[in-house]
N, C-alpha and C positions, 0 to 999 in steps of 0.2 A: 504493500500500500504506500501511497504518497505520505510524506510526513504530516501534512495537514489532515489527512484522513485518519491516521493513527491518533493524532491529537484530538480529533472530533470524537472518536470512540472513547478516549480517555475521559473527555469532559462528560460524556454520558455516564460512565461508571462512577466518576467523582460525584455527580449529582445524585445518583442512586445511593451511594454510600453516605453522603451527607444527609440525605432525606430518609434514611433507613426506617425511622420510626413512622414515617408517613407511607411507607411502601412495603406492606406485608407481603409475604411470599405469594399468596394467592392472587394478589393484584398484579404481579409482574410475570404471570405464567401465560403461555400460549399452549393450552392443554393438548390440543390436537397434534401440534408439531412435536411436543414433548413425548406424546404417545408413539408417534412414528419413530422418533429417535430411539426410544426404549426397545422397540420391535426391530430396530436396525433396518427400517424401511427408508429408502432414499428416492428422490426424484431422478428422472432421467438426466443425462448430461445436458448442460446448458441452462439448468434451473438451480436456484439457490438450494444448497443441500443442508446448510446449518444456519438457522435463523437466530442463533444465540451467540453468534460472533459476526463481526463486520468485515467484509472482504473488499471494501473500497468501492469506487464509482462503478467498476465493472459489474457489481451486483445489480445495478439498475437494469441492464439489458437482460440479466437472468430473471429478474422479476417479470419483466415484460414478456419473456419467453414462457412464462407459466401458462399462457393461453396457447395451447398446442393445436387447437382446432378453430375454424371459423365459427363465429357466434351466430345463432339464429336472430333474425330481426323482423318481428311481425309489424313494426312501425313502418320502416322502409319508405320514408318520405324525404322531401327536400330539407326539412329541419335536420334530420339525422345526417344527411350527406354533408351539409354545411358545417355541422359541428365536428364531424370526423375530420374534415379538412383543416379546420381551425386547431383541433387537438394535435394533428400530425405536425402542423407548422410549429406549434409551441414545443412539441417534444423533439423535433429535429434541432431546434435552437438549443434546447437544454442539453441534449447528448453531445452536440458539437462543442459546447462550452466545457464538457468534461473530456474532450479528446476521443469521443466514441462515435459510432455510426449506427443510426437507426435502421432496423430491418424494414424498410418501407414496403417491401413486396407483400408482407402479411399484416402490416399495421392496421389497415382500414377495417378489416373484418374481425379483428381481435381487440387490440387495445383501443383503437378508435371507437368501435361500436360500444365497448364497455363504458367508456367515458361519456359518449353521446347519450346512451340510454339513461344513465343516472341523472344527467343534467336535464333531460326532457321529462322523464317520469316523475321526478321529485317536484316538478312545478307544471304539471301537464294540463291543469284546468284553472279557470279563474278563481281567485279568492278575494275576500274583502281586503281593503288597503291595510288594515291592522295586521294581516297575516303575510304581507309582502316580505320576501326574503332579503334581509340586509346583513344578517350575521349567521354563519354556518359553522357548526361543530362537526368535524369528521373524526369519528372514533374508530380506532383500529385501521389507520389510514393507508396501510400497505406501504408502497413507496411514495405516496402522496399524490396519486394521479388525479383525485377529485379537484385539487387546486388548479389544474390545467384550465378547465373550462369555467369553473366558478369564478376565478379571478380574471381569466382572460376575457370573459363575456361581460363582466361588470366591474369596472375599475373602482367603484365605490364600495364594493362588498368587503366585509370582514370575514376572513376564513381562519378558523382555528383548527390546527391539526393536533391529534392526540394519540399517543401510543406508549407502550412500556417495554417493547422488545428492542434490543440493541440494534439488530440489523435493520429493521424497518425504520426505527427512529433516526438513525444516522443517514440512511438513504433519503428519508423525507427531508432532512436538513439540506442535503446537497441538491435535491430536486427543487425544493422551495426557493433556494438561493438562485438556482438556474433559471427560474421563471421570470426573474427580473422585476418583481414587484416588491414594495416595501416588506421587509421580513425581520422579525425578531424571534429569538429562541431562548427559552428559559435556561438551557444548559450553558449558554454563553454569558448570561448575566443573571444568575439566580437571585442575588441580593443586591439591590432591591429589584424585583421584576414585577411590573404591574401590567396586567392584561387589560386592554381597552377594547371592549366589544363593539365600539362604533368606529374604531380606526380602520381605514381601508388597508388592504394588503393581507399578509399572512403572519399569524402568531402561532408559535409552536410550544406546546407544553407536554410533559410526561403525564401519564394517567394518574400518578399519585399526587399531582398538583392540580387536579380538577377544581380544587377549592379556590383557585385563582380566578375562576370565571364567576362573575357576579350573578346573583339570583335574578331570574326573569330577564335575561339579557340576550338570549339566543332565539332566532326564528326557526332554524332548521337543524336537527341532529341527523347525521347520516351514519348508518351501520350496514355496510355492504359486505356480504360473505364474512361476517365476523362472529356474531353471537353464538351460533351452534358450535364454534371451535373453542369456546371459553368455559371455565368452570362456573357452576351456577351461583356460587358466592359472589364472584366478580360481576356476573350479569345482573344479579339483584342489586348490588351496590351501584353499578353504573346506571341502571334504570332509575334509581333514586336520585342520582346526580343529574340525569337528563331532566327529570321532573323539576328539580330545583332550578336549573339554569334556563329551561325553556320559558318563554313568555306564555301567559295564558293564551291558549289557542295555537301555540307553536307546534310545528310539525316534527314527527319522528319517522324518517324514511328508512325502511328496511328492505333489502333485497338479498335473499339467500334461498337455500334448499331445505329450510328447517322442518317443513311438513313431512319430508321423507328421509332426511339425513340428519342424524343426531349423534355425532361421533364421540362426544364427551359424556353426556348424560341425557336423561329424558326430561329435563326441566322445561316446563311449559311457559314460554316467554309471553304468549298472548294472554293467558289467564292472569299472569302477573301484571301485565300492563293494564288490563281491565280493573284489577283489584287496586291499582295505584292511580286510578283516575284518568286513564287514557281512553280515547274514543277512536275506534277504527273508522276512518273516513273512506279509505280506498284500498281495494285489493284486486289486482288485475285478474280477470277470469281467462287465464291463458294456460297453455300446456307447457309445463316446465321442461326446459332443455330441447323443446321442439320449436316453440314460438319465441322464447326468450330464455336466457340463462339465469335462473333464479326468479322467484315470484316477488314482484314489487308490492309493497304495502305502505300506506301512509297512515300513521296514528296521529292524533292530536291530544296535547295536554288540554284537558277539558277547560273551556272558558266559562266562568260562572254565569255570565249573561246568556250564553248560548244554551247552557243546561236549563237555566230558569225559563228561557223562552219555549222550551219543550214541555214544561210542566203547567198543567191547568191551574189557574188561580181559583180561589173559593168563589169569586163572582162568576167565573166561567162555568164552574160546576153547578152553581145554583141556577144560572140562566138555562143550562142544558136540562136540568131537572124540571124546570118550569115547562120547557118545550115538550119534554117527554110526557109529563102529566097532561098537558094540553092536547097532545096527540091522542092519548088514551081516552080522553073525554070528548073527542070530536070538536075541539075548540071551546068546549064549555068552561074549562078552567079559567082561561083568559077572559072570557065574557063575564064570568063571576067576579074576577079581580077588578075589571073595569067598572062593574056596577058598584062594588064596594068602595072603590076610589071616588066614584061620583057621589056617594052618600057621605063620604068623610068630610 
């Protein structure tokens, strides 16, 4: 590795050691990958084989090579095509800055589609102005790919990347810097580090410092191909954190294979979300891995006024009861009421 990459990895480990009381072992695990390692299972050549050490910038191309097959695309419209092209232009610039070369021959149908799908589906339909996306939290951010289009398509957007695994965190750092937007990282300046959820650009924090994100400050949380691979204690904790940092009515976008693929345990994420005040707004009625790779869902942190607007008031209940009785009496009930009012 280059000296600056070795130094980057050391800064991550220094931050983890310094914050050890905030970072219990269950919070810094990637259970699925640890299980593969114990079973001595490795990916094929050209893909990252050890996510618990950093191999330098070259690991970025290995992460991108994780997509071995072209992705299905049931949307297949001009929006997707334009976003794939924008994503590729950004990634070509990033990898060139690292002295690497993008595999453009397969990019469009793999990395490009993956990026475009999440950018479109997370905001696929109109929402009230209060729900407009200005601040995004990307949890378990991989190599940081979501920042490509979210910051590239909206220069005013605040993107927060979060992870706890050394390989992905360090790659995210390099990738975010390469995108050329304003960028700050907790491991560079841990004390004092102040996260500003309205500052445009990219801010990078480890999972164990989610406390730095202010309450009710985030419009969208993203978890793509993440939650099924983590232990249930961490998932429970992070759902609690997502609830805390999301604004009332804020969106929680999930895309994964959790209905059919649970490699760590059988924890029911959806039941836990419902129990914690989240409201399922959207679930694509699509065939997994035939029409799209992973089922997209959007949950909302319940907005009190929205919930109240779904609940009948006492006046509405009384009015309906009067109508029901009047119907049973062939209109006689209201005629009687009018007569009584006339005598009063």
